[in-house]
A tleap script that builds the chain and sets N, CA, C and O, in Angstrom:
source leaprc.protein.ff14SB
mol = sequence {
  NMET LYS LEU SER HIE TYR ASP ARG ALA MET
  ILE HIE GLY LEU GLU ILE MET THR ARG PRO
  HIE ALA GLY ALA GLU PRO GLU ASN HIE GLU
  MET MET VAL ARG ILE LEU GLY ILE CYS ALA
  GLU ARG SER SER ALA TYR PRO GLN LEU GLN
  PRO LEU VAL ARG GLU VAL GLN ARG ILE SER
  ASP ASN ARG GLY PRO HIE SER GLY ILE ILE
  TYR PRO ILE GLN LEU ALA MET ASN GLU PHE
  ASP ARG MET CYS MET ALA VAL HIE TRP ASP
  ALA ALA LYS LYS GLY CLYS
}
set mol.1.N position { -148.327 204.188 25.084 }
set mol.1.CA position { -149.389 204.046 24.583 }
set mol.1.C position { -150.940 204.907 25.475 }
set mol.1.O position { -151.097 205.187 26.663 }
set mol.2.N position { -151.677 205.071 24.507 }
set mol.2.CA position { -152.491 205.582 25.426 }
set mol.2.C position { -154.274 205.185 25.122 }
set mol.2.O position { -155.018 205.694 24.283 }
set mol.3.N position { -154.561 204.175 26.070 }
set mol.3.CA position { -156.267 203.805 25.769 }
set mol.3.C position { -156.999 204.676 26.085 }
set mol.3.O position { -157.045 205.328 27.129 }
set mol.4.N position { -157.761 204.728 24.945 }
set mol.4.CA position { -159.377 205.045 24.768 }
set mol.4.C position { -160.411 204.680 26.068 }
set mol.4.O position { -160.094 203.741 26.799 }
set mol.5.N position { -161.299 205.228 26.260 }
set mol.5.CA position { -162.583 204.574 27.615 }
set mol.5.C position { -162.902 203.098 26.744 }
set mol.5.O position { -163.157 202.120 27.447 }
set mol.6.N position { -162.894 202.889 25.059 }
set mol.6.CA position { -163.447 202.279 24.719 }
set mol.6.C position { -162.523 200.755 24.953 }
set mol.6.O position { -163.133 199.710 25.177 }
set mol.7.N position { -161.115 200.789 24.876 }
set mol.7.CA position { -159.655 199.787 25.116 }
set mol.7.C position { -160.040 199.631 26.441 }
set mol.7.O position { -160.492 198.550 26.818 }
set mol.8.N position { -159.915 200.598 27.214 }
set mol.8.CA position { -160.253 199.996 28.615 }
set mol.8.C position { -161.207 199.693 29.422 }
set mol.8.O position { -161.196 199.432 30.625 }
set mol.9.N position { -162.506 199.780 28.230 }
set mol.9.CA position { -163.582 198.937 28.796 }
set mol.9.C position { -163.763 197.289 28.484 }
set mol.9.O position { -164.371 196.403 29.084 }
set mol.10.N position { -163.103 197.299 27.494 }
set mol.10.CA position { -163.033 195.765 26.509 }
set mol.10.C position { -161.830 195.238 27.495 }
set mol.10.O position { -161.849 194.045 27.797 }
set mol.11.N position { -160.967 195.930 27.921 }
set mol.11.CA position { -159.969 195.279 29.117 }
set mol.11.C position { -160.463 194.659 30.067 }
set mol.11.O position { -160.348 193.454 30.292 }
set mol.12.N position { -161.291 195.787 30.942 }
set mol.12.CA position { -161.510 195.485 32.097 }
set mol.12.C position { -162.923 194.453 32.259 }
set mol.12.O position { -163.303 193.824 33.247 }
set mol.13.N position { -163.620 194.571 30.657 }
set mol.13.CA position { -164.934 193.608 30.592 }
set mol.13.C position { -164.619 192.183 30.181 }
set mol.13.O position { -165.382 191.235 30.368 }
set mol.14.N position { -163.205 192.100 29.497 }
set mol.14.CA position { -162.436 190.775 29.717 }
set mol.14.C position { -162.271 189.952 30.759 }
set mol.14.O position { -162.211 188.728 30.875 }
set mol.15.N position { -162.182 191.233 31.798 }
set mol.15.CA position { -161.698 190.353 33.078 }
set mol.15.C position { -162.691 190.235 33.774 }
set mol.15.O position { -162.615 189.323 34.597 }
set mol.16.N position { -163.733 190.889 33.764 }
set mol.16.CA position { -164.997 190.537 34.509 }
set mol.16.C position { -165.284 188.854 33.769 }
set mol.16.O position { -165.370 187.898 34.539 }
set mol.17.N position { -165.376 188.701 32.669 }
set mol.17.CA position { -165.697 187.309 32.144 }
set mol.17.C position { -165.026 186.235 33.028 }
set mol.17.O position { -165.751 185.420 33.598 }
set mol.18.N position { -163.771 186.187 33.168 }
set mol.18.CA position { -163.036 185.328 33.889 }
set mol.18.C position { -163.161 184.699 35.136 }
set mol.18.O position { -162.622 183.661 35.521 }
set mol.19.N position { -164.064 185.572 35.821 }
set mol.19.CA position { -164.289 185.556 37.444 }
set mol.19.C position { -165.859 184.555 37.278 }
set mol.19.O position { -166.783 184.661 36.471 }
set mol.20.N position { -165.596 183.444 38.613 }
set mol.20.CA position { -166.482 182.583 38.301 }
set mol.20.C position { -168.081 183.763 38.465 }
set mol.20.O position { -168.146 184.906 38.918 }
set mol.21.N position { -169.223 182.830 37.859 }
set mol.21.CA position { -170.441 183.294 38.129 }
set mol.21.C position { -170.191 184.737 37.735 }
set mol.21.O position { -170.970 185.278 38.520 }
set mol.22.N position { -169.577 185.832 36.980 }
set mol.22.CA position { -170.012 186.843 36.843 }
set mol.22.C position { -171.090 187.183 35.432 }
set mol.22.O position { -171.723 188.175 35.072 }
set mol.23.N position { -170.884 185.687 34.854 }
set mol.23.CA position { -172.062 186.418 33.509 }
set mol.23.C position { -172.500 184.932 33.499 }
set mol.23.O position { -172.577 184.215 32.501 }
set mol.24.N position { -172.852 184.494 35.152 }
set mol.24.CA position { -173.574 183.073 34.722 }
set mol.24.C position { -174.899 183.427 34.190 }
set mol.24.O position { -175.593 182.557 33.663 }
set mol.25.N position { -175.392 184.944 34.319 }
set mol.25.CA position { -177.110 184.306 33.521 }
set mol.25.C position { -176.959 184.694 32.286 }
set mol.25.O position { -176.165 185.490 31.785 }
set mol.26.N position { -178.089 183.834 31.683 }
set mol.26.CA position { -177.453 184.336 29.891 }
set mol.26.C position { -178.154 185.922 29.377 }
set mol.26.O position { -177.937 186.382 28.256 }
set mol.27.N position { -178.962 186.580 30.359 }
set mol.27.CA position { -178.844 188.069 29.744 }
set mol.27.C position { -177.781 188.651 30.393 }
set mol.27.O position { -177.554 189.763 29.917 }
set mol.28.N position { -177.289 188.451 30.985 }
set mol.28.CA position { -176.096 189.316 31.750 }
set mol.28.C position { -174.264 188.808 30.544 }
set mol.28.O position { -173.284 189.468 30.199 }
set mol.29.N position { -174.672 187.471 30.343 }
set mol.29.CA position { -173.541 187.033 29.657 }
set mol.29.C position { -173.980 187.706 28.177 }
set mol.29.O position { -172.892 187.843 27.617 }
set mol.30.N position { -175.207 188.283 27.096 }
set mol.30.CA position { -175.469 188.661 26.006 }
set mol.30.C position { -175.595 190.249 26.461 }
set mol.30.O position { -175.670 191.040 25.520 }
set mol.31.N position { -175.619 190.651 27.430 }
set mol.31.CA position { -175.365 191.945 27.436 }
set mol.31.C position { -173.997 192.243 27.286 }
set mol.31.O position { -173.622 193.019 26.407 }
set mol.32.N position { -172.988 191.534 28.297 }
set mol.32.CA position { -171.516 191.866 28.343 }
set mol.32.C position { -171.160 191.755 27.101 }
set mol.32.O position { -170.810 192.851 26.662 }
set mol.33.N position { -171.069 190.565 26.021 }
set mol.33.CA position { -170.637 190.020 24.833 }
set mol.33.C position { -171.529 191.316 23.758 }
set mol.33.O position { -171.566 190.860 22.615 }
set mol.34.N position { -172.014 192.314 23.803 }
set mol.34.CA position { -172.813 192.980 22.975 }
set mol.34.C position { -171.570 194.219 23.479 }
set mol.34.O position { -170.675 194.472 22.672 }
set mol.35.N position { -171.597 194.970 24.893 }
set mol.35.CA position { -170.697 195.594 25.272 }
set mol.35.C position { -169.067 195.365 24.330 }
set mol.35.O position { -168.594 196.102 23.466 }
set mol.36.N position { -168.531 194.123 24.878 }
set mol.36.CA position { -167.666 193.703 24.302 }
set mol.36.C position { -167.471 193.910 22.811 }
set mol.36.O position { -166.424 194.268 22.272 }
set mol.37.N position { -168.541 193.655 22.265 }
set mol.37.CA position { -168.062 193.747 20.626 }
set mol.37.C position { -168.236 195.216 20.279 }
set mol.37.O position { -167.566 195.542 19.299 }
set mol.38.N position { -169.072 196.343 20.910 }
set mol.38.CA position { -168.829 197.299 20.336 }
set mol.38.C position { -167.307 198.190 21.085 }
set mol.38.O position { -166.808 199.225 20.644 }
set mol.39.N position { -166.899 197.490 22.154 }
set mol.39.CA position { -165.798 197.952 22.367 }
set mol.39.C position { -164.536 197.571 21.739 }
set mol.39.O position { -163.526 198.275 21.737 }
set mol.40.N position { -164.664 196.301 21.153 }
set mol.40.CA position { -163.521 195.566 20.268 }
set mol.40.C position { -163.858 196.530 18.952 }
set mol.40.O position { -162.827 197.000 18.471 }
set mol.41.N position { -165.173 196.955 18.215 }
set mol.41.CA position { -164.990 197.799 16.851 }
set mol.41.C position { -164.171 198.639 16.839 }
set mol.41.O position { -163.351 198.665 15.920 }
set mol.42.N position { -164.147 199.715 18.011 }
set mol.42.CA position { -164.166 201.040 18.549 }
set mol.42.C position { -162.471 201.431 19.347 }
set mol.42.O position { -161.939 202.500 19.648 }
set mol.43.N position { -161.888 199.506 19.513 }
set mol.43.CA position { -160.970 200.135 20.333 }
set mol.43.C position { -160.185 200.412 19.443 }
set mol.43.O position { -160.459 200.254 18.253 }
set mol.44.N position { -158.521 201.103 20.089 }
set mol.44.CA position { -157.592 201.507 19.241 }
set mol.44.C position { -156.583 200.802 18.504 }
set mol.44.O position { -156.451 199.716 19.068 }
set mol.45.N position { -155.810 200.879 17.530 }
set mol.45.CA position { -155.220 200.060 16.455 }
set mol.45.C position { -153.967 199.200 17.118 }
set mol.45.O position { -153.343 198.336 16.502 }
set mol.46.N position { -153.693 199.627 18.596 }
set mol.46.CA position { -152.321 198.716 19.196 }
set mol.46.C position { -152.224 197.429 18.696 }
set mol.46.O position { -153.051 196.618 18.281 }
set mol.47.N position { -151.432 197.429 18.785 }
set mol.47.CA position { -151.060 195.446 18.870 }
set mol.47.C position { -151.800 195.119 19.382 }
set mol.47.O position { -152.837 194.520 19.101 }
set mol.48.N position { -151.150 195.653 20.685 }
set mol.48.CA position { -151.311 194.929 22.021 }
set mol.48.C position { -152.382 194.772 22.246 }
set mol.48.O position { -152.575 193.762 22.923 }
set mol.49.N position { -153.452 195.452 21.929 }
set mol.49.CA position { -154.963 194.902 21.756 }
set mol.49.C position { -155.550 193.965 21.066 }
set mol.49.O position { -156.700 193.601 21.314 }
set mol.50.N position { -154.493 193.248 19.694 }
set mol.50.CA position { -154.968 192.525 18.849 }
set mol.50.C position { -155.566 191.492 19.656 }
set mol.50.O position { -156.760 191.232 19.505 }
set mol.51.N position { -154.868 190.882 20.489 }
set mol.51.CA position { -155.253 189.492 21.166 }
set mol.51.C position { -156.703 189.556 22.286 }
set mol.51.O position { -157.321 188.622 22.797 }
set mol.52.N position { -156.890 190.867 22.384 }
set mol.52.CA position { -157.924 190.873 23.137 }
set mol.52.C position { -159.392 190.931 22.384 }
set mol.52.O position { -160.459 190.479 22.798 }
set mol.53.N position { -159.116 191.628 21.148 }
set mol.53.CA position { -159.904 191.952 19.968 }
set mol.53.C position { -160.475 190.618 19.649 }
set mol.53.O position { -161.662 190.296 19.708 }
set mol.54.N position { -159.294 189.770 19.245 }
set mol.54.CA position { -159.733 188.263 18.882 }
set mol.54.C position { -160.557 187.650 19.618 }
set mol.54.O position { -161.561 187.061 19.217 }
set mol.55.N position { -160.093 187.772 21.024 }
set mol.55.CA position { -160.813 186.950 21.976 }
set mol.55.C position { -162.472 187.635 22.482 }
set mol.55.O position { -163.331 186.925 23.005 }
set mol.56.N position { -162.623 188.841 22.247 }
set mol.56.CA position { -164.000 189.281 21.912 }
set mol.56.C position { -164.439 188.601 20.785 }
set mol.56.O position { -165.360 187.802 20.954 }
set mol.57.N position { -163.974 188.747 19.660 }
set mol.57.CA position { -164.539 187.823 18.291 }
set mol.57.C position { -164.923 186.868 18.900 }
set mol.57.O position { -166.108 186.775 19.223 }
set mol.58.N position { -163.838 185.743 19.265 }
set mol.58.CA position { -164.392 184.705 19.462 }
set mol.58.C position { -165.684 184.027 20.633 }
set mol.58.O position { -166.493 183.102 20.561 }
set mol.59.N position { -165.320 185.092 21.711 }
set mol.59.CA position { -166.576 184.839 22.540 }
set mol.59.C position { -167.993 185.049 22.249 }
set mol.59.O position { -169.016 184.587 22.755 }
set mol.60.N position { -167.705 186.136 20.993 }
set mol.60.CA position { -169.201 186.561 20.520 }
set mol.60.C position { -170.031 185.534 19.702 }
set mol.60.O position { -171.214 185.664 19.385 }
set mol.61.N position { -169.015 184.239 19.346 }
set mol.61.CA position { -168.913 183.231 18.381 }
set mol.61.C position { -170.300 182.321 19.322 }
set mol.61.O position { -171.381 181.921 18.888 }
set mol.62.N position { -169.717 182.230 20.712 }
set mol.62.CA position { -170.692 181.530 21.750 }
set mol.62.C position { -171.298 181.763 22.333 }
set mol.62.O position { -171.540 182.818 22.918 }
set mol.63.N position { -172.008 180.174 22.336 }
set mol.63.CA position { -173.540 180.387 22.650 }
set mol.63.C position { -173.374 180.569 24.326 }
set mol.63.O position { -173.075 179.585 25.002 }
set mol.64.N position { -173.551 181.670 24.844 }
set mol.64.CA position { -174.187 181.386 26.474 }
set mol.64.C position { -173.119 181.642 27.078 }
set mol.64.O position { -172.142 181.862 26.363 }
set mol.65.N position { -172.971 181.691 28.329 }
set mol.65.CA position { -171.866 181.585 29.357 }
set mol.65.C position { -171.550 179.990 29.744 }
set mol.65.O position { -172.404 179.186 30.115 }
set mol.66.N position { -170.514 179.794 29.618 }
set mol.66.CA position { -169.820 178.543 30.430 }
set mol.66.C position { -168.580 178.663 30.225 }
set mol.66.O position { -168.031 179.242 29.288 }
set mol.67.N position { -168.039 178.028 31.240 }
set mol.67.CA position { -166.331 177.568 32.103 }
set mol.67.C position { -165.622 177.754 30.840 }
set mol.67.O position { -164.670 178.521 30.981 }
set mol.68.N position { -165.785 177.252 29.503 }
set mol.68.CA position { -164.882 177.021 28.535 }
set mol.68.C position { -164.016 178.308 27.876 }
set mol.68.O position { -162.945 178.198 27.279 }
set mol.69.N position { -164.894 179.793 28.184 }
set mol.69.CA position { -163.855 181.143 27.775 }
set mol.69.C position { -162.818 181.637 28.452 }
set mol.69.O position { -161.877 182.363 28.129 }
set mol.70.N position { -163.331 180.834 30.004 }
set mol.70.CA position { -161.992 181.662 30.731 }
set mol.70.C position { -160.767 181.169 30.520 }
set mol.70.O position { -159.769 181.808 30.856 }
set mol.71.N position { -160.718 180.338 30.114 }
set mol.71.CA position { -159.256 180.086 29.915 }
set mol.71.C position { -158.201 180.743 28.663 }
set mol.71.O position { -157.033 181.101 28.817 }
set mol.72.N position { -158.926 180.767 27.536 }
set mol.72.CA position { -158.808 181.614 26.471 }
set mol.72.C position { -158.563 182.937 26.358 }
set mol.72.O position { -157.776 183.466 25.573 }
set mol.73.N position { -159.635 183.749 27.603 }
set mol.73.CA position { -159.531 184.855 28.267 }
set mol.73.C position { -158.554 185.545 28.645 }
set mol.73.O position { -158.194 186.708 28.463 }
set mol.74.N position { -157.879 184.006 29.619 }
set mol.74.CA position { -157.037 184.724 30.335 }
set mol.74.C position { -155.560 184.865 29.268 }
set mol.74.O position { -154.792 185.828 29.280 }
set mol.75.N position { -155.447 183.760 28.475 }
set mol.75.CA position { -154.265 183.525 27.970 }
set mol.75.C position { -154.060 185.297 26.930 }
set mol.75.O position { -153.096 186.059 26.851 }
set mol.76.N position { -155.271 185.350 26.387 }
set mol.76.CA position { -155.279 186.444 25.749 }
set mol.76.C position { -155.028 188.034 26.602 }
set mol.76.O position { -154.852 189.111 26.032 }
set mol.77.N position { -155.067 187.833 27.889 }
set mol.77.CA position { -154.849 189.024 28.749 }
set mol.77.C position { -153.251 188.664 29.390 }
set mol.77.O position { -152.565 189.572 29.859 }
set mol.78.N position { -152.860 187.517 29.352 }
set mol.78.CA position { -151.250 187.557 29.750 }
set mol.78.C position { -150.402 188.166 28.550 }
set mol.78.O position { -149.383 188.799 28.828 }
set mol.79.N position { -150.819 187.984 27.112 }
set mol.79.CA position { -150.308 188.348 25.867 }
set mol.79.C position { -149.899 189.570 25.989 }
set mol.79.O position { -148.803 190.127 25.944 }
set mol.80.N position { -151.544 190.058 26.237 }
set mol.80.CA position { -151.345 191.885 26.400 }
set mol.80.C position { -150.457 192.110 27.752 }
set mol.80.O position { -149.434 192.779 27.900 }
set mol.81.N position { -151.181 191.336 28.673 }
set mol.81.CA position { -149.937 192.617 29.626 }
set mol.81.C position { -148.800 192.080 29.500 }
set mol.81.O position { -148.245 192.124 30.597 }
set mol.82.N position { -148.019 191.489 28.569 }
set mol.82.CA position { -146.585 191.259 28.642 }
set mol.82.C position { -146.510 191.939 27.158 }
set mol.82.O position { -145.815 190.996 26.780 }
set mol.83.N position { -146.594 192.580 26.227 }
set mol.83.CA position { -146.887 193.222 25.646 }
set mol.83.C position { -146.734 194.510 25.758 }
set mol.83.O position { -146.048 195.194 24.998 }
set mol.84.N position { -147.547 195.027 26.986 }
set mol.84.CA position { -147.597 196.100 27.533 }
set mol.84.C position { -146.583 196.495 28.438 }
set mol.84.O position { -146.240 197.624 28.789 }
set mol.85.N position { -146.082 195.173 28.816 }
set mol.85.CA position { -145.066 195.755 29.987 }
set mol.85.C position { -143.721 195.835 29.063 }
set mol.85.O position { -142.731 196.521 29.320 }
set mol.86.N position { -143.850 195.231 28.261 }
set mol.86.CA position { -142.557 195.190 27.051 }
set mol.86.C position { -142.314 197.139 26.621 }
set mol.86.O position { -141.279 197.807 26.627 }
set mol.87.N position { -143.768 197.542 26.291 }
set mol.87.CA position { -143.922 198.826 25.631 }
set mol.87.C position { -143.288 200.052 26.837 }
set mol.87.O position { -142.671 201.064 26.503 }
set mol.88.N position { -143.601 199.684 28.191 }
set mol.88.CA position { -143.325 200.228 29.241 }
set mol.88.C position { -141.754 200.440 29.672 }
set mol.88.O position { -141.102 201.364 30.159 }
set mol.89.N position { -141.492 199.104 29.238 }
set mol.89.CA position { -139.911 198.874 29.487 }
set mol.89.C position { -138.664 199.429 28.727 }
set mol.89.O position { -137.508 199.709 29.044 }
set mol.90.N position { -139.450 199.464 27.523 }
set mol.90.CA position { -138.757 200.075 26.289 }
set mol.90.C position { -138.198 201.349 26.895 }
set mol.90.O position { -137.073 201.671 27.277 }
set mol.91.N position { -139.872 202.220 26.833 }
set mol.91.CA position { -139.727 203.704 27.220 }
set mol.91.C position { -138.960 204.230 27.852 }
set mol.91.O position { -138.281 205.241 27.673 }
set mol.92.N position { -139.118 202.975 29.270 }
set mol.92.CA position { -137.600 203.181 30.537 }
set mol.92.C position { -137.029 203.218 30.440 }
set mol.92.O position { -136.481 203.965 31.251 }
set mol.93.N position { -136.329 202.751 29.671 }
set mol.93.CA position { -134.892 202.372 29.128 }
set mol.93.C position { -134.771 203.673 28.327 }
set mol.93.O position { -133.853 204.395 28.714 }
set mol.94.N position { -135.464 204.113 27.340 }
set mol.94.CA position { -134.922 205.388 26.799 }
set mol.94.C position { -135.621 206.698 27.881 }
set mol.94.O position { -135.957 207.791 27.426 }
set mol.95.N position { -135.713 206.419 28.984 }
set mol.95.CA position { -135.937 207.176 29.495 }
set mol.95.C position { -136.879 208.548 29.713 }
set mol.95.O position { -136.672 209.679 30.153 }
set mol.96.N position { -138.220 207.703 29.071 }
set mol.96.CA position { -139.418 208.539 28.885 }
set mol.96.C position { -140.303 208.321 29.936 }
set mol.96.O position { -141.375 208.924 29.975 }
savepdb mol mol.pdb
quit
């Protein structure tokens, strides 16, 4: 799996959204959501990225920053990490 710049920006942007006060100001939240939306639209089609794309779509429907977005983002990030670990483990077992 080779991640594009859009994939990486989406991953890091979602991680930032889980930090307290990172997007506390409405204008910063709106900017982050706008950037994440572009990244999600242009992200690679890897199945491992789909939980993150779905989460970006969900947050873009929310109005303004609030702590309720943190836990679902963390769940999506955990799912992404588990799937990536499986891909890397399978490749390691095959000696790649």
